[in-house]
N, C-alpha and C positions, 0 to 999 in steps of 0.2 A: 575579132579574129576568128577566122574560121579553124575548126578543128579537123584534122585529118580524118578521112575515113579508117574505121578501125574493123578487121574482123577476128572474132574470136573462134578458133578452131580448136578442134579435138576437146571439147567440153562435155560434163554432164549438164545437160539443161534441166532444171527443176522449177517447173512453171505451175504452180496451183491452179491459176485462173483456167488452164486449158486441162490439167489434169494430167499433163506429160512429165516424165522424170525418164531420161534416157539420153543417149549421146547424141550429139549434134554440134552445129556452127550457127553464130549470129552475125551479121553486119550493121554497125552502126555507122550513120552518116548525117550529118546536120544537126545533131542532138536527138534523132529518132532512130528507132530499130529499122533498119530497112528491109532486111530478110532474116528470116528463120528456116534454117534447113534441119528438120528432126530427123534423127537416126543415120543421117551420113553427113558428108562434107558439101562443101559450097563450090566445087569444081575450079577452074582456071579464074585468078581474080587478078584485076588490074594491077599493074606495079605502083600506081598510088595510093593504095590500100595497105594500111600497117596490120602486118598479120601478127597476132598473139596466140601461140600455141598454150592452149589450157592444159596440157597434160593430163587431161582426165580429171581435172579439178571441177568442181560444181560451179556453174553458172546461176544465179538468183535473181530475181527481182530486188531492186533496193528496198530494203526496209521500211515501213511506215509505222513510225511510233508516235500515238494519238496522245500521249500524256507526257509531256517534258516540262521541268520547271526550269528557269534560269534566274539569274538574279538581275538582270537587265530588263526594263529600268529600274534604279532605286538600289539595288544591291549587289554591284557588280563584283564585290569582293567574292561572293559565292560563285558566281559563274557569268560570264559575259555571252553575248548571242555568238559571237566568234569562237569562245572556247567550247562552248557547246556544239556549234555546228564542226567545228575540226575533231571532237570526241565523236560524234555522230558518223563522220567521214570514216573514221578509223575503225569503226563497228560495223560497217555496212549499212548504215542507218541513211536513207538518202531523204526521206521527207519527216520532219517532226512539227507537231502540234503543242504550241507553247500554252501553259496554264495562264489564267488571266490575273492570278493574285500576286502581281507585282506591285510597285510602289512609282508612279500612281497605277492603281488597279486598270486593266483593259476593259473600261465600262463605256467607251465612246468611240465614235469611230476615227478620231483624230488619233487615238492611241494606237488603234488597228494599224492605221496609215504609217505611222511611226516604225511600228515593228516590221511591216512588209518592206518600208524603203530601206531599213537597217540591213535586211537579209538580203535585198539586191545588191547593196554597197558590198557586202561581205562576198557574195557569189562562192559559196560553198554548197551546203544542202539547201533543200526546198525548206523554208521556213514560214508555217502558217499560224496565226494567231486564234485561240479560242476566245472569245469574249466573256465577261460575268453576265450572270443571269440578272442580278440585281446590283443597285448602285453600291460601289465599294466592296462588293460581293459580301454586303453586311447583312442580306437576307430578308430585307425590309421593303425597298422601292425597287420595282422594275428598272431595268439598264434600258438603253436604247437598243433593242434587238433588233428591229428592222434595219436601222441605219449601220449597224456594226456589221449585219448579213451583207448589206450593199457594200462595204467597204472591203469586206475579203475574209471576215472571220468563218471558222468553217462550224463550229457549235458554240453553244452557250453553255456556261458551268459556273458554278463558284468553287470550284476547285476542291478541296479539303473542307470547306466549310457547308454543312447541311443547310438547306433550308427548311427552319422549323416551322414557319408559319404556313400550314397548309392552304389558307386562302391565297397567300402571296405564291405559293408552288403552283397552285392551280391557275393563277392568271398567267405566269410564266409559261407554262405549258400551253395554254389556250393562244397565248398571242405569238409564240413560238411557231405552233401549228398553222397559223394564218399565214407566216411569212415561209412555210415550209423548211423551218430551221430544226436542226437536232437539238436535243438539252442532254446534259450528263449530268448526274447527280450521284453524290456518294451516299450509300445506304447507312446511316448511323445513327440511331437514337441519342440525341445531344445528352439528353440528362444521364442516361446509363453510361454514356462514354467521356463525360467531363471528368478532366485530370487522370485518364487511365493512361498507363504506360505501358501495360500488357495486357493479355488475354487472361481472362478469369479461369481459375483452375488449380491444381495441387501445386505446378510449378510455382506460378505468381505468389501463391500462399507462401510456399516456402522461400522464396526470395523477398518476401515482404512489399511487392511491388503495388501500387494502384493499379487495379484492373476493371475491364470491360467484359461482361458476359457477352458470349456469340451472339445471343438472341437479341442484342440491340441492332444486328445488321438485318435480321429477319423483319424484326417490328418496322423499321422504315421502309425497306423494300415493301412491305405488304401495303403501306400507305401509296408508295409512289405508283405502283402498278394498278391500285383502286383509281387514282388521279388520271392515271394514262387512259383506264378504260373509261373514264368519264369525259375527257378532252379529245381524245383520239390522237394526242401528239406523239411524236417518237422519240424515245428516251434510250440512251446510253446508261446501263447500270454500270458505275465506274467503281471497278474493283471489287467484284463478289469473292469472298474469302473463306465463307463457311458453307457447311454442309447444311444447315438448317435455311439458308438463304436459297440455296440452290433448288431445294424443294420448291419455295415459293418460287423462283425463277421459272421452273419447268412448268409447274401449272399456270403461270401467266403467258407462257408461250403457247400451252396446249390450246389457251382460250384465243388464241391468234393474238394477242397484244402486239403492237411494232416495238418491241424492244430488243435491243443487243446488249450482253454482257461483257465486260472485260476482266481481266484479272491480272496481277502484276507477276514478273518473273521472279520476284521477291518470295511472294506466296506459293509460287510454284516450288522452289529451291528449298527453303528454310521452313523450320518449324520453331514454335517456342523454345525448345531446347537450346536452340542454337544462341540465345541469348546468353548461354554459359556464365561465366563471372561478370554478370554485367556488362557485356560487350555493347557499346553504345552505336556501334556501327550496324548491328542488327535492330536498332531501336526504328522503325518504320510506322507508317501512317496508312492503312489501319494495322495495329500490331500484328507480330506472327502469331498465327494460330495452333492448334494442337496438331500433332501427326495425323490424325483421322480425318480431320477438316482439309489439312494439306492434300492426303490422298482423294479426297472426295472432289476437289479442284482440279487434280490432275486428270483424273476421270471424265470431268466436265469438258474439260480441253480436248480430249480423245474423242468423246462422243459428239462433240460440237454444240455441247449446250451454252458453252463459253465459247465464243468465237473469235476473239481477240486476246492477245497478249501484249501488255504493254511495260515499257521499261520502269515507269514511274519514277524517272529520272528528278530527283530532288537533293540537289548540292547543299551540302553544309559544312562551313570551314570548321578548323579545329577545335577553335575556342567555343564553338556551340556543341560541340559533341564531347570534349574531353571535361566532364561535368557528372554528377551522381546521375544514374541512370533515368531516375524519374522527371529530373531537370533538363536533360539533355534535349537538343533539337530532334524531332524525327525526320526520317529521309535518309535515301540512299542514291548514288550516282549509279547509273545503269546502262547509260548508251554504249559504251565499249563492250559490256559484259553481256547484253541482252541474247545475242546471236549464238555464243558459244554456251551460255548457260541454257538457253533453249534445246540446243543439239544435245544436250546430256541425255534427255528423253529419248532422242532418236538412237542414241547408241546404247541405250538400257533397253531397247525395244520395246519401251512403253507406247510410244506415238509415232505413226509413220511420219518420215520426213517431210513428205509432200504436205500433210495436215498440220505439222508444226509452222512450215514455212507458210501456210496459208493464213496462219492466225497474226502474222506480222507482214503481211504484203498484200494480196488480192482482197481479203476480208476487211481491212481497215480502209484501203483504197476505195472499195466498192460502197463502203458505209458512207464515206465522206463526199463520194462524187469526184474521185480522183483519177486520173488517166493513168496513174503509176501502177506498181504492183505486178506487172504482169511483163511477160516476155512474148511480144506479137508485134507483128509488122504494122508500123506506125505508131506504137506506143513510144512514150519517153524513153529513152536509154539512159535509164537509171539502174544499174547494174552490179552485181557483186561476185568477183570472183573468189572463190574461198575452199580451203583446204579442210574439209570436213573433219579428218581426223587427225590435224596437226595437234601435238598437246601444247596447251597453253597454261602457265603457271600464273595467277593474277596476282600482281604488284600493284596494290594501289597507288605506291608512290610515284608510278611510272605512268599512271594513267592522264590523259590530256585535259580532262576536266580541272578545272581550277582547284575544286574541293576534290577530297581524296576518301570521301566516306563511302568506302564498299564493303558490304558484308560478303562480298566474295573474295576479299584480301586474302592470300595463301591457298585458295583453293584452285586444284587441278582440273582444268576443263579440256574439251577437245573442240575444235576448230578456229581456224586463224583466214582473217580478211586479208586477202592478197592484194586485191585491188578494188576501188570504188569508184563508179562513174556516176555522174548526174549530168544529165543532158548532153551525154557523149564526152563530157570533161572527165579526165580523172582527177578526182578530188582528194585520192587517198591512194598510197602504193607502197607495201610492205617493204 
C-alpha cells in the first residue's frame, strides 16, 4: 500500500547531522525525505500532497536507541517486541537495538533472523538485534560472531554480564575486528560488583544496602582499553556512570583508541539519593551514583566525551520489583520517557538542544552505519514532530510498555511527541 506524499510546513528543523536548527519545511515521498527547505517554505505544492502545518513545532530525526531490552523471546510477560515498538513510537524512537540476553540468548544467526522477521511482521519501528559475544552470554566460549553479523546483528555484547576472562575478551575483540564488527562491553569489576544493590558511600551505608565502589567501573574500563589498544578493535563502552571512569575514557580517546562511550538517561537524571525510602523503581544496573558522578556525566555529554545517550530500557513486572530493595530486579522502562527527560537539560540551559538531539540521532546512527538519524534529501523518512515545551507529568500506569517500572513516575517534564513517522508512515499520533 503506497503512502500519500506528505509535506511538513512551518516547522523548526533540528538536524544535528547538518548542524541546522531553524525554520523550514520537509516533503516525504515513498518512505524517504524528498526535499528539505531550510529557512523558508516549499512554494506551490501539488494537490495530491498532504500538508501538515507544524505551527512552529520542532521536527527532529527519529531517535535511535541502541540499548533496549524486551522479554521476547522467553519472557513475554515483561515486554513483547510489539509492546516495545508501540512504546518506542510513542516516545519518538524510530530505531531500537535489542540486547541479546533473552531466552534463548541471541547467540546464533537463526535467532537474529527470528528477531528481524518478527519486527518486519509488526511493521512499527525499525528493530535490530545485537548478538551475544559469547555462547549463552556466559563469558566462556565465543559465539558465532561472523555469522550473526552476516544475518544482520549491529554489534555484539553480553549485555549486563561483563566478560571476566581477559583471554576470552581478547579473542572476542580480535575476531570481531577481523569481521569489522563493533563490540559493546559494560565496565564493571565482577568481584567488587557481586551482590551490590547500590553505590558505595555514606547513603548506602545508612540504608544498609550491599554496595559497589565507583572504582569497579574504572578498573574494568582500564583493562578493556588496554585490550582495545592491543587488538585495534572498535569498542562501545556501555554506560559510563562515574567520574573516575571518565578520566580513563578521556586518556584512551586522547591516545586515539577506537572507542565510543554511552550513558543512560537514568544516570543523567537521578542520583543515589533518589532511591529514597527503598524505591525499587530506582534500582537500575549500574546502580545510581553520587551527585558528583551525575554532574560529571552531564558535563561529559555536554563536551562530547560521551557521544551517545541510551534509554537502557529494561522492563520488569511488578512482582519482580515489589520485593526488598536488594532482592528486587534491576532495570527501568525508558522508551517513552527518553526524549522529554533529555530535553530537561535543554530547558535548564545545560546542553544545547542540537547537541542533545545528536546524542540520540546522528551519533548512534553513524556509529552503527544506519542511514537514519538525519533530515536530509534521500534519507529515510523517520521523523518526530514534537512540542518541546509542552508539560508532561509521567504516570507510569499509563505508559505503553507492559511493565511499568519507571523511575520518572510522577516527575514533571517538558516535551510531547505529537507525531512519529517511520519510512514515511505515521506510527504514532498524539
